[in-house]
N, C-alpha and C positions, 0 to 999 in steps of 0.2 A: 370624362364628361358625362354628366347625368343625362341619359336619353329619355328619362321618364318625368321630366319636369312638367308640372301641371299649370304653371302660372306664366306661360310665355305670351299669352294674349294680354299683356300689359304694355303700356306706352309711356311709363313714367319718364319724365325728362325730355320727351320728344316734342318737337315743334312741328305742327302739321297745318298746312294751308288747305282750306276747303273752298272751292269755288261753287257758286250756286248754293251757298250755305244759308240762304234766307228762308228756305221752305223745303218741304218734301224730303227727298233722300239726303240732300245736303244738310238740312237741319238735324235730322235724326242721326246722321253720321257724326256731325260736329258734337252733338250731345254725348253720344256713346264714346267717342274718342276722348273727350274731356273726362268722362267718368273713368276711363281706363288710365288716366294720368297724363294725357297730352295737354300741351298748351296749344290752343287752336286759333289760327287767324281765319276768321270768317270773311269771305269775299263774295260780293254780289252787287249787281246793279240796283237791286231793291234795297234801299237804305233802311226802310222801316222793318222789313223782314229780317235783314241781317242784324240790325241792332236788337231786335226781339230775340233772335237766336242767342246772341251774346248774353242778354239778360237772363235767359233761361239757364244757360251754363253757369253764370256767376251766382245765380240764386241757389244753385245746387252745390256750390262750393268749388266750381272749376275755374280755370283761367282761359279767357278768350278776349279777342279784340276784333273789331269790325273795320274793314276798309272797303269803300266803294270801289268796285273793280268791273270794268267792261273787258272781258277776256279777248274780245276781237281787236282790242287796241294794244299794241306792243308796249307803249309807255305805261299803261295801267298794269300790265302783267309784270313788267320790270319793277314797278313800284310795290306791287304785292309781295314779291320775294324780298325786296329791300326792307319792307315794313316788318315782315316776319323776323328777319335777322336783327333789325334795330330794336324791336319791341321785346323779343323773347330770346335773342342770342343765337339764332341759327334757323335752319330748315332741314328737318330730318325726314319728312314725309309729306305727301300731297295727295289730295283727292280732287281730280279734275272732273267736276260734275256739272258745271254750268252748261245749259243747252236750251235751245228753243225748239218748238214743234212747228209743223206745217199749219198754216192758216186755212188751207184748202185741201180736200182729198179729191184728186183728179188724176187721170192718166198723164204720162210724162209729157205728151205734146201740148197739154193744157197747163203745164206748170209755169207760172209767171217767172220771168228771169229775176225779178226783184226778190221773190221768195227764195229761189235757189241761192242767190248771193247772200241773203241774210242767214240762211241755214249753214252755208259753207263758212261764213265769217265767224259764227259763234261755235258751232258744233265741231268743225274741222280745224280751221285756222286757230281758234281759241285753244284747243287741246295742244296743237303744235307749239304755239307760243308758250303756253304754260310749261310743257315739258322742256322746251328749249332753255328757259331761264331757271327752272327748278334744277335741271341737270347741271347747268353751268355752276350753280352754287354747290350742289352736292359733290361734284367732281373735285372741288377744292377743299372739301370739308369732310372727307371720310365716307362718302356714299349716302345712301338713303333708299326710300321706297316710294314709288309712284303708282297710284291706282287711277285708271280712267274709267268713267262710266260710259259704256257703249249701250247696247240694247239687243234684244232678240232680233231687232231690225238690222243689226250688224252681222247676224249669223244666218239670216234667211231673207226672204223677200216678203213684203207686205204690199198688196195691190194699192195703187193710187197714192203711194207715198214715195215716189222715186227719189226725190231730193233728200228727204229725211233718211231713207234707207242708205243712200250713197254716203251721206256724212257719217253714219254710224258704222258702215263697213270701213270707212277711212279711219275711224278711231281704233278699230281692231287692227288694221294694218299698221298704223303708227305705233301702237303698243308692241306688236311683235317685232317690228323693225328696231325700235328703240331698245327693246330687251336684248337684242343681239349686240347692239352698239355698246351697251354698258354692263353686260353680265359679268365681265371679268374686271370691272372697274368699281364694283361695290354698289351699284344701283340696280335694284330690281324694278321692273315695269310690268304691271299686270292690268287687266281690265275685268270689269263685271258687266254681264249682259242681263239686265233686269227684264223680267216679263212685265205684265200689267201690274203696276203698283199704284195704290190709292194715294195719289198726290194731286196738288192743284192742277198740274198739267193734264191729268187724265179725268179730272172731276166732271167736266162737261159731258164727255162721252159716257160716263157711268150714269148720268141722269136719264139717258134714253134706255128704257127697259130692253128694247131689241138689241141695242149695241152692247149693253151689259151682258145679256144672255150670250151673245156671240163671243164676247171676250172670255166669259167663263168657260165656254165649250172649247176654246183654244188652249186651256190650261187643264191638263189631266187632274191636277190636284183639286180642282173644283172650286177655287176661290181666288179672289184678288189678293195680291201680296201687299204687305205693309212696308213703309219706309224702313222700319227697324230690321226687316229681313235682309235688306241690302246693307244696312249699316254694320251688321254682324260680319258679313263677308268682307267689307272694307277694313274693319278693325283687324281681322285675321290676316289679310294680305299685307297690311302695313306693319304687322308685328313680327317678332322673331319666330313665332310659330310657323310662319311661312318662309323661313329663311332659304329654303331650297326651291322656291317657286318663283319663276319668272317667265314672261312671254305667254302667259295663260290668259284666255278670255273665259272667265268662269260664269256659266249661266246660273242665275238665281231666278228661276222662271216658272216654278210650279210644273215643270215638265213640258213647257211650250216647245222647246227645240228637240224634244224626243219624238214628237209626232212625225 
């Protein structure tokens, strides 16, 4: 076997589902995966954004299809996997990226229960449901690779964001547990922990000069990350280049978690 192959970060013939594919990290990842040869099922509750992502992929010569998907709903997740199989013939990889943020920043005792429930439903239960049905298909069809988007908030604590931090810690735990369940069965499960990335989710905070300055100070690299920085890590973990990697939560964070 040639151990010096340079072209392993290719995804030709792979079918990959991307949740939250209508913007930010999900869009950048969908576009890069398609450029690397994958057929991409773009899933999102945002129909306009999801269809726009598909249009960008198709205009660049790639293959993609959009399906409106609420990852907190079991039937929607089942339909997403079924659509990938029906449309493209299988499901070889997945990026579970869909998430919501906190509407308020406050200490735990002031956290509204409805906000806790919303964050858990999407960020935690959504990842669980996606992995459940993705793995069900992959176990029957020769294995695959799953990547979950966690956060630096899943590897450390951020004040006044208890619910969000809890859900992202849960993503890391689900990733590690599932990797043990499936390592010998041909399914790799990994996560990426982004630092501050210039996406619509972070855009409001970045408008405040003080908040932006604080965020920059938390990243030794001295700048905000871009969605394509995360997309490159996603493509690597989904590819054969990472064939011996499972159970990892990879920080792509400009040094945030090294402090």
